[in-house]
N, C-alpha and C positions, 0 to 999 in steps of 0.2 A: 747487270753484268753476271754471267754464269760462271760458277766455279768449275775448275777441272780437277780430276782425280785419276790416279793410276789404277789400271786393272791388272791384278796379279793372277798368275797361274796357280794351280794347286800345289806346285812345288816352291812357291814364294817368289818367283822371278817376275819382273815387270814385263807386261806384254804391250800395253798401249795406254793412251790417255783418252778419257771421254768427258763430256760435259755432264755435270750433275743436274738432276731435276731442280726446278726452282724452289721446291719445298725445303731444300737444305739452307736456303737463305732466310727462312722464316725467323722472326724474333722469338727467343725463348721466353715464355711466360710461365714461370714456376708455379704461381698461384693457380692458374688455369689448369695446368697439368695435375696439380694436387686435387682439384675439384673433380676432374675426370676420373682419376684413380679411385677416389672415395665413392664416386657414383657406381663404378664397376664392383667394388668390394661390398658396398651396402646392398647391391642387388642380389647378392648371394645369401643375405640374412633371411631367416625364416621366422615369421611372427610366432610367438609362443606365449602361453599363459597356463597356470594351473586350472583345474576344474573349479568353476565359480562357487560350488558348494563345499569345497574342501575345508574342513575344520569348522564348518558352520551347521552341519546337520545333526545338532544335538538339541534335546529338549531341556534347556537350561534357562534359568531366569535370575534376575536380581530385583528384589523389592526394596526400594529405598524408603521404607516407612516403619516407624516404631509402633504404629497402632495395629499392625497385623498380628495374628496369633504366632506364637513362638515357632511352630513348625513351618511357617511360610516366610517369615521375615529373615532377611540376611543382614540386618543391622543389629548391633549390640549382641552378637553371638560369638564374639572372640574369633571371628574370621575376617579376612580381607573382604572389602565390599565389591565383590565380583560375581558375575553370573555363575550359578552352580547347578549341577545336574539335579533333576527332580527326584530320582529314585534314592531317597535319603537312607532307606533301610537296607539297601543292598551293598555289595562290595565297593561300588563307586560313590557311596554316600558323600555328598558334599564336595565332589571333585569340580574344580573350576573348568569351564569350557567357554568357547566362542570368542576368546581374546587371544591375540598373537602370542603372548608370553606363557600361555597355558600349554600343558602337554597335549599334543595332537591338535593344537589350535591353528587358525588360519595364518597364512603368511601376512606380515605387516604391510608391505608394499610390493606385491608380486609383479612380474612383467605382465603387460597387457597387450592383447592382440591388436587393439586399435592404435597402438603407438606407431607413428610414421618412422620407419627405419631407413627408407630409401632416400639417398641424396639425389635430387633431380638436377639434370643439366640439359641445356638446349642442344639440339642436334648440330647446329652450326658451331657452337662452343666446343662440343665433343670433337668435331672434325679439326677445329683449330688447335685443340690440345694435342691431338695426334701429330699434326704437322709440326708443332712446336717441339714435341718430344723427339721427332725424327731429326730436326735440326740440331738438337742437343747432342745426338750421338756423334756428330762431326766436330764437337768442341773438346779438344784435348783436356783443357782445365776442368771441365765438368766431369769427364770420364775418369780422370785421376782422382777427383774429389770423392767419387763414389768408392774409391779403393781399388779399382781395376789396375792390373799390371799389364802394360802394353809396351814398355821400353820406349824406344824412339820411333815407333810406328807412326806414320802419317794417317790422319783420319779424313774421310771415312775409308774403311777397308773394303775394297771391292774385289771379288774373285770371279774368275771365269765360270761359265755355266756347267763345266764338268763337275763342279762342286756338288750339284744336285744329284748326280748319279753315283756318288760314293755309297757303297753298300755294306761296308764293314766298319765296326767301331774302331778297329785297329787302324784302318786307313784314315778315318777322321782324325784320330789322335796324331798320326804321322803328319797329316796336313797342317794341323794346329802347331806342331813343332816347327815345321818349315816356315810357317807364317809368323813365328815368334810369339804365339798366343798361349802356349801350353802353361806358362807360369800362372796365368789367371785361373786356369782350371785347377792347378795345384793349390792355389790360394783358397778356392771354394772347397776343396777336399779337406784342407786343414781346419776350416771354420765349421765343419759339420760336427755337431755335438748333441748329446742326449738332452732332451727337453726335461725341465723340472716340472713336477706336478702331475695332475691327472691326465693331461693331454697325451701322455705316453700310452694310455689305454684307449685312446679315442682316434687312432689312426694317424697321429702326428708325433711319432716317437722321437724324431730328430729335428733339430733346427738346422736349416741348410742355407748356404749363401748362394746368391745368383752370380753365375759367370757370364759368358758371352751369349748373345742372341744371334742365331743364324737366320737371315731372311732370304727366302727363295721365291722364284717366280711361280713355280708349281711344285707342290710337295711330292717328292719322289722317294728314292731309296734312302736318302740321307735322314729322313724323318725317323726311321727305325734305327739307323746306324748310330745316330748321335744321342738317342734318348737315354742311354745308360751312362753318359758322361756327366759327372757331377756339375750341376749348375747350368748346363747348356740347354737352351730351348731352340726349337726349329719352328718357324711359322711362315706361311705364305704372305706375301706383301699385301694382298687384299684383306687379310684378316688381322692386320696390325691394330693394336689398341694401346692406350696410354699406360696401362698397368704392365704390359710386356716391355715397353720401351723405357719405363721409369718405375721399376719395382720399388715399393714402399713410398711412392710419390716423389722419388728423388731422380731427376732427369740425368741423362748421361750414361746410359748402359753401353758397355762395349759391344758393338754390333758388327757382324760380318754380312755384307750384302752380296748376293749373286748378281751378275750383270743383267739377267732377265728381270730380277726384282725391281731394278731401277727403271726399267721400261714400264713396269706396272705402275710405278709412282708417277711417271710422266703422263700416263694415260688416265690417272685418277682425277 
């Protein structure tokens, strides 16, 4: 049995009712969605490791024998039994090297390039996770659980195709006010805060909340018009993935669908 939903105009008035694609009836599998999101996130990781010779390119030794001449042995010399540099008569005489706790020593357990970072997922599982995440966007209890503010709006929220031709940020904001979704954008603005730690110097100065997702049939003017609104993302229906639909692997993102984007879902 197909569900029905109202199609709204960009001024918030109801125009008609349409049948929803079958994907909205998919069972929500949170564990599968989590795996798909982790797969996407882990694919962005880049293998790294220090230079293999770092901290080890020293001519240092440790002789654990009392029978050696005094200038060679490192036992019974009132020093810790560790490898020491050979040039004993220079400024570095007797300096410890080659061990992790020495000055300029190697890292104890550094990251290794051979470590498997990517979480693998089957193609069919990935598709099923996206379908599951789409179905979650139509469940009010899941959307509210994520913290979104939607008032008494019925889900899913479907808007006429004029939505895709909006070319000004001001007009997008006005449309969200008429649809009763501007409160969620304000919530995302209030949650923006300065990041603690070194991440501030690495291109991620602020911690930001996710607001609503706008799904369109074909990326048009609204892609640029909405990109500066806090927490709002615009994506074509054919490019949907689990991370966009369930940020942080938590399903139920507040989503606005254009009428043409639902036709894309039916054809998928």
